[in-house]
Steps between C-alpha positions, in 0.01 A plus 500: 500500500656738247438433131681707239361559153742665254374676193754683291448679171762424240776757556876523502764765498575448133172674408628839613613760250850404383794734531567724203815389317556230761483123501186377673509152648174329404365303793301187422136548585150537378551736209779410264719193517848457361467436128682169512239368743202590282283216376425489127254768397139396473425811294493405132717682248298759314345643818509880474313602817503857625537596868153412636522147356856461634380594848215253466721206398761585768803445277715744305752383239834678466754455223864584560824479310745250647872565512667200658828671590434872474309734726514871433645712777311821426599860547139592441197275521484138609665185378313219328497293816379789712219566257395141561473564872309824439249314282456242777421784739236632260336157490509468874351845551185376329501146639595345167718200429783582260587264216821558307617409153849571369572613145846541344451826308290820504309391186406176675372701796274689261378173350419365848264794549345484155449124518328526838766302687581790734327811630801723572850509348728579794831613357713804423312568179586822319192679370534535123261605226500154343417334831222747568329366190476159668465548876421758766760607753468587867627822650878505464694316764804707418664707229821375345748615241677259272877476478715399208769275645785300351851527362415736213203616292567240232290186456189511715307210644165519682239231569218517245155604620637729771478877530874506436432396142285808446762725666771355277292575192439856620852596604722269287293419189808428285709311756601142416326238712566147617225261611428447871270233638154633599531355851849643563533665840739793566782275616473297179527819296794607717677173414444564128678834534786347697538227236507754217181368337347848527649838585207667674145460625222708654370435852285666763712711734449264795616192309773696323652611830536137609662398172742794494595449863561127459705505179818701430442448129155665493479878527222755497515652152192719497180577687194526276298817559150362553376412848292189433202385708527155658168334586301178527256398227141375489254433221334804351158354573574487876471866608376417851798275568729773376323747731549276804869459415541873442352579842727247669816606318431870550466433871816292494697782339429737786448285809788278594589314813843563637747221421489198727820533701570400857670810638678583824486844661806642314347391168170668590681820592704488180183458293331785685175307515317278747247249362194444716291185464145540628136422430203727437269571791364806685777454758808396303493677163231640273434767240332823602419699188852535358701423811628191678384479860489243779643476851762239406595683181543837667703354787742336257510821298611685814789256535595542133491878527716497813755295305479715186359213294231487236222253577374253238176321585433148377146384570456125536169319469529293816726424795660196337619726220654735756716216633597406146590862429747512787658166417550583130619858561201665339476728801714599798245488781141405571270738687154347493369461853704185565575321824793265534387141437693170505422449130649836401798455730547156347556668164794684651327838519620750759260721698537850640394613842126563519339829408142427608320268743162360403262222595353272240124548519200299379266696276149399392209649316250381760527430870858553616719212607558559871648162590648204314185296556318743269707360210363147534396362160604819317766584241766764561634642173847659486759583232758239407858507626414726797552471875125454543533136396754436774281676757192299403706182505582540869148590607284217633161501334264313272524722195640487149758730346474615141820646350436719194732680262332829593606797709361567846326805354320289238403243762360772728289623209371144461411490869310829472306367199411178681703287257756403767406395852796587723854630451800570719685827441740737674323732742612823331370373165175383656440829681570704187265286290222507762522880522349530152311171474228468768423143392832380644507393861824461695516215745753300698859628491747214518768498768787569511554825309699469177789717387511625141843495338674559170696223331815482288658215310744240632838641592390864480612574857642837397166621364321363807734701726421822313126436520521412870691820572233703320215332686677525836561871451152583375264255671221700664684819416346808342515378139375155590210626712398751234491220243312268734237766573460569128396143427345368821377792715400800289153399376462807281823425314406134477168590341672721242752229416222246464295732277774545242673162525533329161322166527337435162587580142453877532809708567347846468173664407660593167577145382227503236651813344856369515447156345400593141762777473775275636400221263508733202864587578605145601544569871390285790220707655629417848830671417311815403302489826828461691639805323176692552519453876863613496406813309181610674393258772184447289399866545406651158512855641868482595719782366877481555728793585617490136144516367447132406133406522264210530526135590811451287653844577543608140658839438278745304755541222526121465122479478502756220759298308271197537205700369329516841345812652706562820192639675340153480787305658312481832229297326596138576439367150699780336786492750540123479495500121763776483725330753492159336567646157794698637640186665466317168684785326775475761528125444546555128816698575676174595447265203834326548416369849332174601127550575538467877773761516302732274241534777748621761673741264162630382390565859828678571454715189139572598625630833821679404490545124655295222811717479603438861451125460713505185769679704467226761554227242807676362647549847431137592703382201782741588508353851523145369137412565236365263310782332220261401408398858320731740527339843853489635638680195339808346314572824840530673619740230181706534576558868839641406339756268403703807873534577648816341808301392286286268211741431738757353603252231147379417323636195186577701675592824379447855213269591372380838613149426401346832141612442496334158637171630259500793211569263581199282578272794179578686284447192666165438444394861134603491442332166660183630266510800201537268613203290561284808148585613345392171703179494353415839151580376548268202634223722206536739252479212629161383 
């Protein structure tokens, strides 16, 4: 008799990092619930806990400003409603339940913090000197300029208690004013202008654009010169909470999922990017020092390269999330060691021709299972939502099945440690694991052999045809066999990959040197490690053809300007410090950009020089693109600066633009892989 025991840790797709500047659909689950479904708070008003106590109680309280009929459509940053979803993701990342309170005005948000009724004010709060006297702010979520909008610069009206009031006092101290209700939203103020009650107001650029676009009677009159920081607020006495939020928001600025969009093959080609959904394992996808590796990953990358497409990798936590990713359009295909199952086919998924044949094999830490009778009275542990459950379901035997929300790799580690009795796993995975773990014993291989396939979403027949054509042309060909030997035959290469595979919380042997320097300049240390690998491959003795030296490849003249002895750049501590300080200097050259964009422009300037990037921004605007966005905009202009037609008109002339764009893109991809890895570590620890 077959008995199935299901144990699943609390996970859902909504816990993944949300897309930058995109609406994230919050899925109901174990972390944060929809605010309207929250029970009354059991935390008394006046509670001013910092982060450790919040983690202990398991609840975090957010305060937001409610606009019943108005949601900002931003040109930079996120809308009020999208901030709400982002806060929910923060709560879910740490396994917290989110409670929400709504306040009508910014001053009331401040009061909610000070009175201990909320822990975080989640809103588009402009950082001002007067507010800094009362609360602490997170890292900026964006930078925004304020617009003066209206019919004329006559009678002004702004809601009291807002940053607009301070701007009005600064720029129009003598202007006549008419009262506006404190809780007035931008559309209410727009109506006052249309009705002639006031002539003008001041609004953030994002809100102002909506008002100007929606009313023929409201015009842009002036753009105020200051780029203002927009951030969330916490109590001053909660520095650890602020630190946790800063880490999360910094990560969010630079690591973004692609938008969820179900795409056909023409749409994929038009976007120039293929989105791969996979899981982390020694076979599918993993980090090796600063590179992505894995049999599945590299095979899909070959397809993308043959088609001239960039490859974006989205790492899911389990197989159920892979299915969800296809159905919601989060990714275009799944490559994760799948076989076609009735359950997956029942979801409407389409499957390619096979690319590998395997046999599911029983693995133990003691005597091997050589026949089904050896399983009598035992428990076979496998990952959830996998074909192993279907296989075990059709086998006749007196054993139990335990389905866990763990990967096959994690379960094999449990078998080796004696914590798990028996598992069932694909033969190529089992053989690879047993090569380096003598405590694992391979046993009975289940008949018949299984065929591994890729999967695409319902109705994606055109993408399936392209993938089938690739696999038909290359199956067991030179490229395929070379890749297969790399992962499953060449023991020397396997040992090297295993030695340097990133499995814990250490990315390089220089992490301890990077962390304090990165923190001092407000960088995520993992971003610096990603850049370091791009620059030197973690070799401090590297010297480029141009003379750049050390782990961060700093030029001697740059080192001198930073007050660093160029001779010492090969010393890891010196080279890292110089590189991070130079990156911070480069970031300061772009004060008008949102924080996330500052990173990409700073990296581009680090690589090519600030002058060339400034030329790229100017050219982007001339070509009708957005000079404040790197990807898809200024990066395209940078490529053109290697063309004599454009380089001759640039202030700083020719630059190898494709090298600059590749530099930034590869660092972002590597950093994203590092962040995905740490998210999985955090999830596994809970």
